N, C-alpha and C positions, 0 to 999 in steps of 0.2 A: 441534440440537431433535429433541425425543425423539418417535414417532411409535408412538401406540396405536392398535392392531388391536382393536375388539372381536369376537366374533362369539356371535350369540344361539343358545342351543343350542334355544329354542324355538322358533325356525324352522326350523332343520335338522329336529330332530325332525319336525316339523308334514309338512314335505316328503317325509322319507320315510314318513311312516303315508298322507300319500297317494298316492304312488307304490304301496305295499303295495294298498291300497285297490282301486286303479285297475286293477292288475293279478289282484287275486284273484277281485269284484266277475265280468268276465263269466267267468271259469272257473267260479265258482260258481253262475251263474246257467245255463249250460253243461251244468254237471254236473245239475243238479235238472230242467232242463228236458229233458235225455237220460233222466231219469230218469223223468219224468212222462211221457212220449211212448213211453218201452219198457211201463210196467205198462200206459197204457191200449189197447196195442198188446195185448198178452196176451193181458189180460181180452175184450177185442174178438174177437179170433183162439179164444179157448177158446169164446166163446156161439156163434160159427159156426162153430164147428167140431166142435160136440159131436154125439155120434151120437145121434138121437133114438132112444127106445124106441118100436117096433112092437107094439103089442096084439096078441096070438096068437085067432088067430077063436074060440079056447075063451074068454078073457076078455070079449070083445064081446059 
């Protein structure tokens, strides 16, 4: 008696792409989130730490 084993390549490729997505998605979100937080922090620190120009008495 002959046994036929069939493999469905589309199912295997779908599982492979799902694994890649599940691994890449959190990493991508972490990178984008870190970039946004870093940029926001940089801009806020520049805003608050910027030296204010004090007018001289001659200009006032």
